[in-house]
N, C-alpha and C positions, 0 to 999 in steps of 0.2 A: 698090374691091378694092385700092387703093393703101392706102386707111387701114387696110384688114386688114394688108396686108403690113407696113405701119409697124409695128403693135402685135405682131406674132408676135415678134422680139426679146426684148421684154421680158418675155412669158409663157415663153419656153425657157428664160432664165436665172431666172426666179423658180422654175421646177420643179428647175432644177438646183441652184438655193440649199437647197430644201426637202429633195430627196436627200440632198445634203451634209449638212444638220443631223441626217438620220436618221443617216446613218452614223458621224457624230460621237456622237451620242448612243449608238448600239450600241458604238462603242468604248470609251466612258466605262463602258457596263454591265460590258463585257467587265473591263475593267482594276479596277473596283471588286470583281468576283468574284473575280479574280486575288489582290488585296490580301487579300479575306476567307478566300480559301483559306491564304495564307500565315500569316495570323493564327490559321488552325487548323491549323497546320503541315504541309497540302497543297498541294502544287504540282505540275502534270502528273500529277495522279493518284498521286503516289509520298508515301509515309507516311514521315517521319524516325524515326530509331531513338529511342526514349524508354525511359526505366526507370519501368515502371509501378509499382514500389514506392515512387517517391519523390515529394513532391509541392513546388510551387516555395512557399519562405519566405515569412510573411507577417510583416509589423511586430509587435512585441509590445507589447502596451497597458501598461507597467509602471507609469508615473504613477498610473494608478488601482489597481494592487494595493498601495501604499504607502499607500493611505489611511486610516483609523481605522474608516471606514465597512465598508470590505472586508475587514480584519482581523476586525473583530466578527461579522460575517455568515459569513466562512469558518470561525471559529472555533465558531459555532453549527451550522454544516452539520458539521463534521467531528465534533462531540460528538455529536448527534444520530445521525451514521452510523456513529459506532464503539458506540453503546448498542444500536441495531437489531442490528450484526452479532453482538456479545456475547450478547444476548437469544436470538439464532436457534440458538447452538451451545451455551448455557450447559451442558446435560447431559451432552455429550461433552466438554466441558472439565472436567470434574468425574472423569468415568472416565479422562481422559488423564493427572489430575495423581496420581491412585491408582496407575495403572500406572509412571508416571516414578518416583516416589518409592518405589516397591518398598513399598508397604503390605502388610503380612504377611497382612492379610484378604483381599487382592485378588489376590495373586501365584498362586493356584490358576487365575485367569481371563485371565491375561498371556501374550500370544503363543499361546493357542489357538484353532481355530475356533469363531466366533461369542461371542469371550470379551468383546469390547465391549458386546454385547447380554446376554451373560449376567451382567455387573457392574453393568450397569443395572439390571437386572431384580431383581437383590440389594440395591440400593440403595432401589427403589422397594419391595419387601416390607418391610424394615426400617424406612424412614424416609417413607416415601408418596411422592407427586410432589414436594412441598418437599425432599425428600433431594436429589432430583436437582439441584436450583438452591441446594445451600448454599454460601452464599460469594457468592452473585450479587448480594448487595444491596452488597457491599464491592466488588464487579468495577463494578456501574454507579456507585457514588461514585467511584471510580477512572477508569474507561475514559471518561467524558465528559470531564474534564480534560485526561485524557491524550491522546484523540485530537483534541480543539478545540486544544491546544497543538502536537501533530505536524502538522496540516493548515496552523496559522497560521505555522509557523515553514518548512515547506517552502514554502510561497509564496512567503514574504517572501524565503528564500534562494534559490528557483529563480530569482525574477526579477531577483534583483542577480546571480548568477552566471551567467544566461542571458538577457543584456539585449538580444540581436540574433542573429538567425537563425546566423547562422556560429557563434555560442559553443554551439549545440545539439549537444555532444558527450557520450558514453555516461560519461566521468569524471566532468562536471559534472553529468550527471543524478543518478549515483549518490551523489556527495558531498551532493548537496540532500536526499537522502533520509534518508540517514545520520545527517547534522547535527541532522537535524528529528528522528529517532527518537531519537537520545541524549539532547536536551535534554527531550522530553516525558519519557521515565523517569526523567530527574534527579530531576524534579519531583514524580513520583507514585509511587516505588517505593516506600514503606512502604507505601502501600496495596495495592499488588499482592503484599507479601510476607505482608499480614494475609489478604488473598483467597487464597493459597495454602494458609496454614495452616488457615483456616476449610474449605476444599474437603478438606484432609487429615485433619481430624477425622471419625472413624469409631464414636468412642464411643457404646455405648446408653444407658449410664447417667448421661450428662452431656448437656447440649444445647449445641450449640456457641453460644458468644456472642462478639460483637464486641469486647466490653467486656473479657471475661473473657483473649481472645486476645491483645489488646493489652498487659495485665498481664503475661501468661506470657512475651510475646515480651521485654518491657523488664526482665523480672528474670533471666533466661535467662543462665547463664554466655557470655561469648565469649572468641576467643581475639585481643583486642586488635586490634592492626594487622592478624592474619590474619582478623577477621570479616567485612572487605570484599572477602577474598580477594585481596589484592593478589599480582602476582606479577611476576620481572625481566622477563616474555614480555609483559607488557601495553603497549598501545602508548601514545605521549606523549599524546594527547588521552583516553585511557582513564585514564592514573594522573593527570592534572590533574583531571579531574572526580571521580574516586575519591577524590583527595587532599581536594577541596573537599567531599566529603559527609564524607570523615571528621571534619572541622574542624566543620563544622555538626552533625553527632553525636556529638561527644565526651564531652557533659555525661552521666555515668552508663551506662545500658544503652539509652539512645537510639541507638546505634551498632548494635545487633542490628536496628533495622529497616531498616538497611541491609546485612544479611547475604545475601551473593551478588550484591551490585552489581556488581563487576569484570566476572566472566561474562555478567552481565547487558547491561552495555556492548559488551563484546565480540562479544555474540550479535546484538545491536542493529544493529551497523555493517555486518555482511553483510546481515541480514533486512532492515529498512529502505530500504538501499541499493538491495539487488539488486529488492526488491517495486517502487518507484517506478522502478528504471531498465527492467525488463521490461514495468511498466503501460506507458510512454511508447513504447517498441519495439513493443508489439503494438497500441498506438493508433495510432502511425504508418503501420503494415503496414494497419489497416483502413481509412484515410483515404486509403491510396493511390489509384492510377488504376484500380489490379486489383480493389479489392475495394470502393472507396466506394459503387457504386451498391448494394451488400447491405448494409453495415454503418453508413453515414451515413444520418442522417435525412433530409437535403438531398438525398442521391444524389448529389453532386458531391465531388468529391476536395478536401482541405480541411486547412491545418494551423492552423487558427484553433480554440484549445481549447473555444471557448465553445460550439462546434456540436458538438450532442450524437451519441453513437453509438446504435443502435438498441437496443433492450432484449437482445437476445442476444448482440449484440459487447461491449457494456458488462459484461455477466455474464462471459461467455468471457475477457475481458481481466482482469478483475480476478482470476480464479480461477487461471489460468495464473501471473500473478504471485505470488498466494500460494502457490502449490504449489511453484513453483520456489526462490521466498525461503526457504520452509520447510525445505526440502533443505538449502539451502546452510547454516544456521544451527540446524540440529536439535541436533546434539552438544553444542553450549555451552549449549542449553537446558535437556538431561539434566543437566548438570553444576549449571546453576542452582538448577533445582529441587531437587537432593537437598542443595545449602549451604543452602537456604531451611528444608527442614524438619529438617535435622539437630539443631536443639536440640528439635524435639518427640518423636524417639527416643531413648528411656529409653536411658543410659549411652553415649549417641552423643557425641564429642569432636567440636566445628566443626574444619573443615578448610578449606583455602584451595583455589583452581581446581585446582592440580596434586595436591595431596593427594585431592581430592574425584574428581577423574580417573582416579589411579591405582587407589585404590578400586573405581570402577566398571569398570575393565579387569580387575581381579584377580578380580571377582566374576562377571563373563560376556562378558568380551574384547572384542572391537571391537564385537561386536553389542548389547552393553551401551548404547551412545552413541545407538544408533536403535531402542530400547524404545519401543513407544507412536507410531512414526512412522507407521504406518498411520492411526492414530485421528486421528493428526496432520492427516494429509491429509483424511481425513472430515471434519475441523473446520474447516481453515484454507481451502479450496476454498470452500465457501459462506460462511464467514465473510469473505475476502477478496471474493468477488461484492457481496455484501450492502453491504459497507463503500464499496467504488468505486461502485457503482452508486447507493447512498442520499447519498453525497458530492455525486456530479454532478448529479444531481436538485435534491438541496437546493440548489446553487448557482443551478439556474435559476429555481428556484420565488422565491430570494431576490433575482434580478436582478443575479448576480453573475458 
């Protein structure tokens, strides 16, 4: 009995130790749970106030963006995206150009119900299916380098101006897009002019020819300095760009290939800037905590631009960005088209930006600057959707 009583205290102490250990383990588990809740923003069942449309910024891998491999791949992806988008809307593009330039044979369809489809039907009856794609070869010849240059320059300028999350401002985003658009237009504008002139041709007795159009443009009379549509209202960057273009094209009739260049620059500044700005803003919204589960492939909020959106979200983002940008720049696009085809109109004298705008206003008033905007929407929404979608998917395919 004595031995049993002597052994009892050690047993009691052992039980107490085990119980204390269990209490300690329980406390540790509760502490870990509290810490986990704090990480998730949950303490005592309360949820902090958060902005559901904001995602914590991530570091930007700009070093990879500036490599030659990235530039080549992004340029190829941009070129493919541009060709796919332009091929999708080529018939609508031809009809829109005929409306914008007030083609005598197609004015009867402009502004009328179903006028777009009637004009397309007229082209199909007279020239067949190829008539709807007249000038498309010049489009593809121009759009691949245009889109490639635009995306390469955009990616490089964006990564330079927005090197860290706190620099992600609307002004920097818009400036990146505007500079990319102006740069790409400068190098590919002559092909754009030839494309428009090919699309404007409606003569049945003479087949539109790339070489013939080039010769015709070259030998057309120009208004010298006004051929580039220079104006005192042109911004300093546009004047510098137009001045360079003038010097490059000063030899003989080569300056005619830059007719309408200044309104093109002025129109591209808001179009490309607003397009890329809206695209980024809509992307931010889709990647937010509120919509990420529906719009992001991973289902998680993220500012990582390499994480793709779902198909519907990508198409919607591109379409809305294109529609808003089209509205902002459309009046200057109408002026540009009229200047581009001025040499093809009999007895028409080449005019500058102000002269062309004044003539449009005198003929049709303010509405004249928005002629063809409906078909512009029908064209630009699928085009922008296709362009942004194909570019993002090509980047995934190429591993950039």
